[in-house]
PDB file of N, CA, C and O in Angstrom:
ATOM      1  N   UNK A   1       6.862  16.785  18.055  1.00  0.00           N
ATOM      2  CA  UNK A   1       7.890  17.783  18.175  1.00  0.00           C
ATOM      3  C   UNK A   1       7.344  19.078  18.783  1.00  0.00           C
ATOM      4  O   UNK A   1       7.960  19.622  19.700  1.00  0.00           O
ATOM      5  N   UNK A   2       6.219  19.579  18.304  1.00  0.00           N
ATOM      6  CA  UNK A   2       5.691  20.807  18.905  1.00  0.00           C
ATOM      7  C   UNK A   2       5.329  20.630  20.379  1.00  0.00           C
ATOM      8  O   UNK A   2       5.495  21.559  21.169  1.00  0.00           O
ATOM      9  N   UNK A   3       4.843  19.460  20.755  1.00  0.00           N
ATOM     10  CA  UNK A   3       4.479  19.223  22.157  1.00  0.00           C
ATOM     11  C   UNK A   3       5.720  19.258  23.034  1.00  0.00           C
ATOM     12  O   UNK A   3       5.701  19.838  24.120  1.00  0.00           O
ATOM     13  N   UNK A   4       6.803  18.636  22.565  1.00  0.00           N
ATOM     14  CA  UNK A   4       8.051  18.657  23.331  1.00  0.00           C
ATOM     15  C   UNK A   4       8.599  20.072  23.424  1.00  0.00           C
ATOM     16  O   UNK A   4       9.118  20.467  24.467  1.00  0.00           O
ATOM     17  N   UNK A   5       8.489  20.830  22.355  1.00  0.00           N
ATOM     18  CA  UNK A   5       8.970  22.214  22.374  1.00  0.00           C
ATOM     19  C   UNK A   5       8.141  23.057  23.334  1.00  0.00           C
ATOM     20  O   UNK A   5       8.686  23.894  24.054  1.00  0.00           O
ATOM     21  N   UNK A   6       6.834  22.843  23.350  1.00  0.00           N
ATOM     22  CA  UNK A   6       5.980  23.578  24.288  1.00  0.00           C
ATOM     23  C   UNK A   6       6.320  23.220  25.729  1.00  0.00           C
ATOM     24  O   UNK A   6       6.332  24.090  26.600  1.00  0.00           O
ATOM     25  N   UNK A   7       6.593  21.959  25.979  1.00  0.00           N
ATOM     26  CA  UNK A   7       6.937  21.537  27.334  1.00  0.00           C
ATOM     27  C   UNK A   7       8.245  22.163  27.787  1.00  0.00           C
ATOM     28  O   UNK A   7       8.412  22.475  28.966  1.00  0.00           O
ATOM     29  N   UNK A   8       9.174  22.349  26.856  1.00  0.00           N
ATOM     30  CA  UNK A   8      10.460  22.960  27.185  1.00  0.00           C
ATOM     31  C   UNK A   8      10.414  24.476  27.074  1.00  0.00           C
ATOM     32  O   UNK A   8      11.410  25.158  27.313  1.00  0.00           O
ATOM     33  N   UNK A   9       9.237  25.000  26.707  1.00  0.00           N
ATOM     34  CA  UNK A   9       9.039  26.446  26.521  1.00  0.00           C
ATOM     35  C   UNK A   9      10.017  27.017  25.491  1.00  0.00           C
ATOM     36  O   UNK A   9      10.636  28.062  25.689  1.00  0.00           O
ATOM     37  N   UNK A  10      10.122  26.286  24.393  1.00  0.00           N
ATOM     38  CA  UNK A  10      10.982  26.695  23.281  1.00  0.00           C
ATOM     39  C   UNK A  10      10.096  26.800  22.049  1.00  0.00           C
ATOM     40  O   UNK A  10       9.207  25.972  21.852  1.00  0.00           O
ATOM     41  N   UNK A  11      10.329  27.797  21.229  1.00  0.00           N
ATOM     42  CA  UNK A  11       9.546  27.914  19.997  1.00  0.00           C
ATOM     43  C   UNK A  11      10.372  27.406  18.818  1.00  0.00           C
ATOM     44  O   UNK A  11      11.557  27.711  18.682  1.00  0.00           O
ATOM     45  N   UNK A  12       9.716  26.633  17.984  1.00  0.00           N
ATOM     46  CA  UNK A  12      10.359  26.087  16.788  1.00  0.00           C
ATOM     47  C   UNK A  12       9.664  26.708  15.590  1.00  0.00           C
ATOM     48  O   UNK A  12       8.438  26.645  15.492  1.00  0.00           O
ATOM     49  N   UNK A  13      10.423  27.310  14.672  1.00  0.00           N
ATOM     50  CA  UNK A  13       9.795  27.919  13.496  1.00  0.00           C
ATOM     51  C   UNK A  13       9.101  26.868  12.629  1.00  0.00           C
ATOM     52  O   UNK A  13       9.541  25.720  12.558  1.00  0.00           O
ATOM     53  N   UNK A  14       8.030  27.266  11.985  1.00  0.00           N
ATOM     54  CA  UNK A  14       7.284  26.321  11.151  1.00  0.00           C
ATOM     55  C   UNK A  14       8.104  25.844   9.953  1.00  0.00           C
ATOM     56  O   UNK A  14       7.831  24.772   9.413  1.00  0.00           O
ATOM     57  N   UNK A  15       9.092  26.613   9.533  1.00  0.00           N
ATOM     58  CA  UNK A  15       9.933  26.178   8.413  1.00  0.00           C
ATOM     59  C   UNK A  15      10.755  24.949   8.783  1.00  0.00           C
ATOM     60  O   UNK A  15      11.168  24.193   7.903  1.00  0.00           O
ATOM     61  N   UNK A  16      10.993  24.744  10.059  1.00  0.00           N
ATOM     62  CA  UNK A  16      11.726  23.560  10.507  1.00  0.00           C
ATOM     63  C   UNK A  16      10.790  22.357  10.592  1.00  0.00           C
ATOM     64  O   UNK A  16      11.201  21.229  10.319  1.00  0.00           O
ATOM     65  N   UNK A  17       9.549  22.592  10.963  1.00  0.00           N
ATOM     66  CA  UNK A  17       8.601  21.495  11.158  1.00  0.00           C
ATOM     67  C   UNK A  17       7.953  21.027   9.864  1.00  0.00           C
ATOM     68  O   UNK A  17       7.647  19.842   9.732  1.00  0.00           O
ATOM     69  N   UNK A  18       7.738  21.908   8.920  1.00  0.00           N
ATOM     70  CA  UNK A  18       7.036  21.563   7.682  1.00  0.00           C
ATOM     71  C   UNK A  18       8.017  21.310   6.543  1.00  0.00           C
ATOM     72  O   UNK A  18       7.998  22.006   5.528  1.00  0.00           O
ATOM     73  N   UNK A  19       8.866  20.316   6.720  1.00  0.00           N
ATOM     74  CA  UNK A  19       9.881  20.022   5.710  1.00  0.00           C
ATOM     75  C   UNK A  19       9.312  19.103   4.628  1.00  0.00           C
ATOM     76  O   UNK A  19       9.524  19.343   3.440  1.00  0.00           O
ATOM     77  N   UNK A  20       8.594  18.054   5.030  1.00  0.00           N
ATOM     78  CA  UNK A  20       8.059  17.079   4.086  1.00  0.00           C
ATOM     79  C   UNK A  20       6.536  17.137   4.093  1.00  0.00           C
ATOM     80  O   UNK A  20       5.911  17.310   5.140  1.00  0.00           O
ATOM     81  N   UNK A  21       5.960  16.991   2.924  1.00  0.00           N
ATOM     82  CA  UNK A  21       4.508  16.908   2.791  1.00  0.00           C
ATOM     83  C   UNK A  21       4.090  15.438   2.921  1.00  0.00           C
ATOM     84  O   UNK A  21       4.877  14.542   2.616  1.00  0.00           O
ATOM     85  N   UNK A  22       2.873  15.191   3.364  1.00  0.00           N
ATOM     86  CA  UNK A  22       2.390  13.822   3.586  1.00  0.00           C
ATOM     87  C   UNK A  22       2.440  12.959   2.318  1.00  0.00           C
ATOM     88  O   UNK A  22       2.872  11.810   2.408  1.00  0.00           O
ATOM     89  N   UNK A  23       2.024  13.444   1.147  1.00  0.00           N
ATOM     90  CA  UNK A  23       2.120  12.597  -0.054  1.00  0.00           C
ATOM     91  C   UNK A  23       3.566  12.227  -0.403  1.00  0.00           C
ATOM     92  O   UNK A  23       3.828  11.126  -0.886  1.00  0.00           O
ATOM     93  N   UNK A  24       4.483  13.134  -0.162  1.00  0.00           N
ATOM     94  CA  UNK A  24       5.894  12.845  -0.430  1.00  0.00           C
ATOM     95  C   UNK A  24       6.395  11.747   0.496  1.00  0.00           C
ATOM     96  O   UNK A  24       7.106  10.841   0.062  1.00  0.00           O
ATOM     97  N   UNK A  25       6.026  11.827   1.771  1.00  0.00           N
ATOM     98  CA  UNK A  25       6.430  10.796   2.724  1.00  0.00           C
ATOM     99  C   UNK A  25       5.834   9.441   2.353  1.00  0.00           C
ATOM    100  O   UNK A  25       6.514   8.419   2.442  1.00  0.00           O
ATOM    101  N   UNK A  26       4.580   9.429   1.943  1.00  0.00           N
ATOM    102  CA  UNK A  26       3.937   8.175   1.546  1.00  0.00           C
ATOM    103  C   UNK A  26       4.615   7.586   0.316  1.00  0.00           C
ATOM    104  O   UNK A  26       4.819   6.374   0.243  1.00  0.00           O
ATOM    105  N   UNK A  27       4.961   8.423  -0.639  1.00  0.00           N
ATOM    106  CA  UNK A  27       5.639   7.953  -1.846  1.00  0.00           C
ATOM    107  C   UNK A  27       7.021   7.398  -1.521  1.00  0.00           C
ATOM    108  O   UNK A  27       7.422   6.373  -2.072  1.00  0.00           O
ATOM    109  N   UNK A  28       7.746   8.063  -0.634  1.00  0.00           N
ATOM    110  CA  UNK A  28       9.074   7.570  -0.248  1.00  0.00           C
ATOM    111  C   UNK A  28       8.970   6.250   0.509  1.00  0.00           C
ATOM    112  O   UNK A  28       9.807   5.367   0.324  1.00  0.00           O
ATOM    113  N   UNK A  29       7.958   6.104   1.355  1.00  0.00           N
ATOM    114  CA  UNK A  29       7.760   4.843   2.073  1.00  0.00           C
ATOM    115  C   UNK A  29       7.426   3.719   1.099  1.00  0.00           C
ATOM    116  O   UNK A  29       7.943   2.609   1.224  1.00  0.00           O
ATOM    117  N   UNK A  30       6.571   4.003   0.139  1.00  0.00           N
ATOM    118  CA  UNK A  30       6.218   3.008  -0.869  1.00  0.00           C
ATOM    119  C   UNK A  30       7.434   2.623  -1.705  1.00  0.00           C
ATOM    120  O   UNK A  30       7.636   1.446  -2.002  1.00  0.00           O
ATOM    121  N   UNK A  31       8.232   3.597  -2.079  1.00  0.00           N
ATOM    122  CA  UNK A  31       9.446   3.310  -2.847  1.00  0.00           C
ATOM    123  C   UNK A  31      10.399   2.439  -2.035  1.00  0.00           C
ATOM    124  O   UNK A  31      11.029   1.536  -2.585  1.00  0.00           O
ATOM    125  N   UNK A  32      10.511   2.697  -0.748  1.00  0.00           N
ATOM    126  CA  UNK A  32      11.370   1.879   0.109  1.00  0.00           C
ATOM    127  C   UNK A  32      10.898   0.443   0.188  1.00  0.00           C
ATOM    128  O   UNK A  32      11.710  -0.482   0.169  1.00  0.00           O
ATOM    129  N   UNK A  33       9.589   0.248   0.278  1.00  0.00           N
ATOM    130  CA  UNK A  33       9.039  -1.109   0.325  1.00  0.00           C
ATOM    131  C   UNK A  33       9.283  -1.827  -0.994  1.00  0.00           C
ATOM    132  O   UNK A  33       9.638  -3.006  -0.997  1.00  0.00           O
ATOM    133  N   UNK A  34       9.100  -1.138  -2.109  1.00  0.00           N
ATOM    134  CA  UNK A  34       9.323  -1.749  -3.424  1.00  0.00           C
ATOM    135  C   UNK A  34      10.789  -2.135  -3.591  1.00  0.00           C
ATOM    136  O   UNK A  34      11.086  -3.222  -4.087  1.00  0.00           O
ATOM    137  N   UNK A  35      11.698  -1.273  -3.191  1.00  0.00           N
ATOM    138  CA  UNK A  35      13.124  -1.573  -3.296  1.00  0.00           C
ATOM    139  C   UNK A  35      13.486  -2.768  -2.424  1.00  0.00           C
ATOM    140  O   UNK A  35      14.256  -3.630  -2.846  1.00  0.00           O
ATOM    141  N   UNK A  36      12.939  -2.830  -1.213  1.00  0.00           N
ATOM    142  CA  UNK A  36      13.212  -3.958  -0.322  1.00  0.00           C
ATOM    143  C   UNK A  36      12.667  -5.264  -0.894  1.00  0.00           C
ATOM    144  O   UNK A  36      13.323  -6.302  -0.816  1.00  0.00           O
ATOM    145  N   UNK A  37      11.462  -5.208  -1.471  1.00  0.00           N
ATOM    146  CA  UNK A  37      10.888  -6.416  -2.067  1.00  0.00           C
ATOM    147  C   UNK A  37      11.714  -6.904  -3.247  1.00  0.00           C
ATOM    148  O   UNK A  37      11.956  -8.103  -3.380  1.00  0.00           O
ATOM    149  N   UNK A  38      12.146  -5.994  -4.099  1.00  0.00           N
ATOM    150  CA  UNK A  38      12.985  -6.396  -5.231  1.00  0.00           C
ATOM    151  C   UNK A  38      14.326  -6.937  -4.757  1.00  0.00           C
ATOM    152  O   UNK A  38      14.845  -7.900  -5.321  1.00  0.00           O
ATOM    153  N   UNK A  39      14.880  -6.326  -3.734  1.00  0.00           N
ATOM    154  CA  UNK A  39      16.151  -6.796  -3.189  1.00  0.00           C
ATOM    155  C   UNK A  39      16.054  -8.182  -2.589  1.00  0.00           C
ATOM    156  O   UNK A  39      17.042  -8.916  -2.568  1.00  0.00           O
ATOM    157  N   UNK A  40      14.890  -8.554  -2.102  1.00  0.00           N
ATOM    158  CA  UNK A  40      14.696  -9.886  -1.544  1.00  0.00           C
ATOM    159  C   UNK A  40      14.234 -10.882  -2.600  1.00  0.00           C
ATOM    160  O   UNK A  40      14.560 -12.067  -2.524  1.00  0.00           O
ATOM    161  N   UNK A  41      13.484 -10.411  -3.575  1.00  0.00           N
ATOM    162  CA  UNK A  41      12.907 -11.304  -4.574  1.00  0.00           C
ATOM    163  C   UNK A  41      13.953 -11.857  -5.542  1.00  0.00           C
ATOM    164  O   UNK A  41      13.899 -13.033  -5.901  1.00  0.00           O
ATOM    165  N   UNK A  42      14.883 -11.041  -5.959  1.00  0.00           N
ATOM    166  CA  UNK A  42      15.873 -11.477  -6.954  1.00  0.00           C
ATOM    167  C   UNK A  42      16.711 -12.644  -6.428  1.00  0.00           C
ATOM    168  O   UNK A  42      16.792 -13.660  -7.118  1.00  0.00           O
ATOM    169  N   UNK A  43      17.337 -12.563  -5.252  1.00  0.00           N
ATOM    170  CA  UNK A  43      18.095 -13.718  -4.759  1.00  0.00           C
ATOM    171  C   UNK A  43      17.200 -14.923  -4.442  1.00  0.00           C
ATOM    172  O   UNK A  43      17.623 -16.066  -4.609  1.00  0.00           O
ATOM    173  N   UNK A  44      15.981 -14.677  -3.993  1.00  0.00           N
ATOM    174  CA  UNK A  44      15.080 -15.784  -3.671  1.00  0.00           C
ATOM    175  C   UNK A  44      14.696 -16.557  -4.928  1.00  0.00           C
ATOM    176  O   UNK A  44      14.626 -17.786  -4.905  1.00  0.00           O
ATOM    177  N   UNK A  45      14.453 -15.853  -6.010  1.00  0.00           N
ATOM    178  CA  UNK A  45      14.116 -16.543  -7.268  1.00  0.00           C
ATOM    179  C   UNK A  45      15.297 -17.351  -7.774  1.00  0.00           C
ATOM    180  O   UNK A  45      15.125 -18.465  -8.270  1.00  0.00           O
ATOM    181  N   UNK A  46      16.505 -16.791  -7.648  1.00  0.00           N
ATOM    182  CA  UNK A  46      17.699 -17.534  -8.060  1.00  0.00           C
ATOM    183  C   UNK A  46      17.869 -18.796  -7.230  1.00  0.00           C
ATOM    184  O   UNK A  46      18.166 -19.864  -7.765  1.00  0.00           O
ATOM    185  N   UNK A  47      17.683 -18.671  -5.932  1.00  0.00           N
ATOM    186  CA  UNK A  47      17.841 -19.819  -5.043  1.00  0.00           C
ATOM    187  C   UNK A  47      16.756 -20.862  -5.290  1.00  0.00           C
ATOM    188  O   UNK A  47      17.014 -22.059  -5.158  1.00  0.00           O
ATOM    189  N   UNK A  48      15.575 -20.440  -5.638  1.00  0.00           N
ATOM    190  CA  UNK A  48      14.479 -21.378  -5.865  1.00  0.00           C
ATOM    191  C   UNK A  48      14.691 -22.214  -7.118  1.00  0.00           C
ATOM    192  O   UNK A  48      14.144 -23.311  -7.228  1.00  0.00           O
ATOM    193  N   UNK A  49      15.463 -21.720  -8.046  1.00  0.00           N
ATOM    194  CA  UNK A  49      15.695 -22.448  -9.295  1.00  0.00           C
ATOM    195  C   UNK A  49      16.776 -23.514  -9.160  1.00  0.00           C
ATOM    196  O   UNK A  49      16.903 -24.370 -10.036  1.00  0.00           O
ATOM    197  N   UNK A  50      17.551 -23.480  -8.087  1.00  0.00           N
ATOM    198  CA  UNK A  50      18.616 -24.460  -7.905  1.00  0.00           C
ATOM    199  C   UNK A  50      18.056 -25.776  -7.379  1.00  0.00           C
ATOM    200  O   UNK A  50      17.073 -25.801  -6.639  1.00  0.00           O
ATOM    201  N   UNK A  51      18.695 -26.852  -7.772  1.00  0.00           N
ATOM    202  CA  UNK A  51      18.321 -28.146  -7.204  1.00  0.00           C
ATOM    203  C   UNK A  51      19.074 -28.339  -5.894  1.00  0.00           C
ATOM    204  O   UNK A  51      20.061 -27.656  -5.622  1.00  0.00           O
ATOM    205  N   UNK A  52      18.598 -29.269  -5.097  1.00  0.00           N
ATOM    206  CA  UNK A  52      19.247 -29.538  -3.810  1.00  0.00           C
ATOM    207  C   UNK A  52      20.673 -30.019  -4.032  1.00  0.00           C
ATOM    208  O   UNK A  52      21.570 -29.668  -3.265  1.00  0.00           O
ATOM    209  N   UNK A  53      20.892 -30.811  -5.063  1.00  0.00           N
ATOM    210  CA  UNK A  53      22.234 -31.318  -5.349  1.00  0.00           C
ATOM    211  C   UNK A  53      23.193 -30.175  -5.679  1.00  0.00           C
ATOM    212  O   UNK A  53      24.345 -30.191  -5.244  1.00  0.00           O
ATOM    213  N   UNK A  54      22.733 -29.191  -6.437  1.00  0.00           N
ATOM    214  CA  UNK A  54      23.587 -28.043  -6.765  1.00  0.00           C
ATOM    215  C   UNK A  54      23.941 -27.246  -5.515  1.00  0.00           C
ATOM    216  O   UNK A  54      25.077 -26.802  -5.350  1.00  0.00           O
ATOM    217  N   UNK A  55      22.975 -27.074  -4.654  1.00  0.00           N
ATOM    218  CA  UNK A  55      23.217 -26.311  -3.429  1.00  0.00           C
ATOM    219  C   UNK A  55      24.224 -27.035  -2.558  1.00  0.00           C
ATOM    220  O   UNK A  55      25.164 -26.421  -2.054  1.00  0.00           O
ATOM    221  N   UNK A  56      24.037 -28.332  -2.374  1.00  0.00           N
ATOM    222  CA  UNK A  56      24.956 -29.098  -1.526  1.00  0.00           C
ATOM    223  C   UNK A  56      26.340 -29.197  -2.152  1.00  0.00           C
ATOM    224  O   UNK A  56      27.340 -29.230  -1.435  1.00  0.00           O
ATOM    225  N   UNK A  57      26.411 -29.245  -3.468  1.00  0.00           N
ATOM    226  CA  UNK A  57      27.711 -29.314  -4.137  1.00  0.00           C
ATOM    227  C   UNK A  57      28.489 -28.008  -3.953  1.00  0.00           C
ATOM    228  O   UNK A  57      29.704 -28.037  -3.758  1.00  0.00           O
ATOM    229  N   UNK A  58      27.804 -26.874  -4.014  1.00  0.00           N
ATOM    230  CA  UNK A  58      28.465 -25.577  -3.867  1.00  0.00           C
ATOM    231  C   UNK A  58      28.773 -25.232  -2.420  1.00  0.00           C
ATOM    232  O   UNK A  58      29.560 -24.324  -2.153  1.00  0.00           O
ATOM    233  N   UNK A  59      28.173 -25.934  -1.505  1.00  0.00           N
ATOM    234  CA  UNK A  59      28.393 -25.640  -0.093  1.00  0.00           C
ATOM    235  C   UNK A  59      29.675 -26.259   0.315  1.00  0.00           C
ATOM    236  O   UNK A  59      30.075 -26.144   1.474  1.00  0.00           O
TER     237      UNK A  59
END
């Protein structure tokens, strides 16, 4: 962002650029991965417990 602003000869205040701290971003990324894994794991475990006959019967 600062490089693009310098190229356009525009100044951007540091309060706009320093919104998130690196540890906060890392924690949010980790939380997103955990939520995605849980969202995929729950239906996968349910599907893994079904027999082929049950799946074909419900289809």
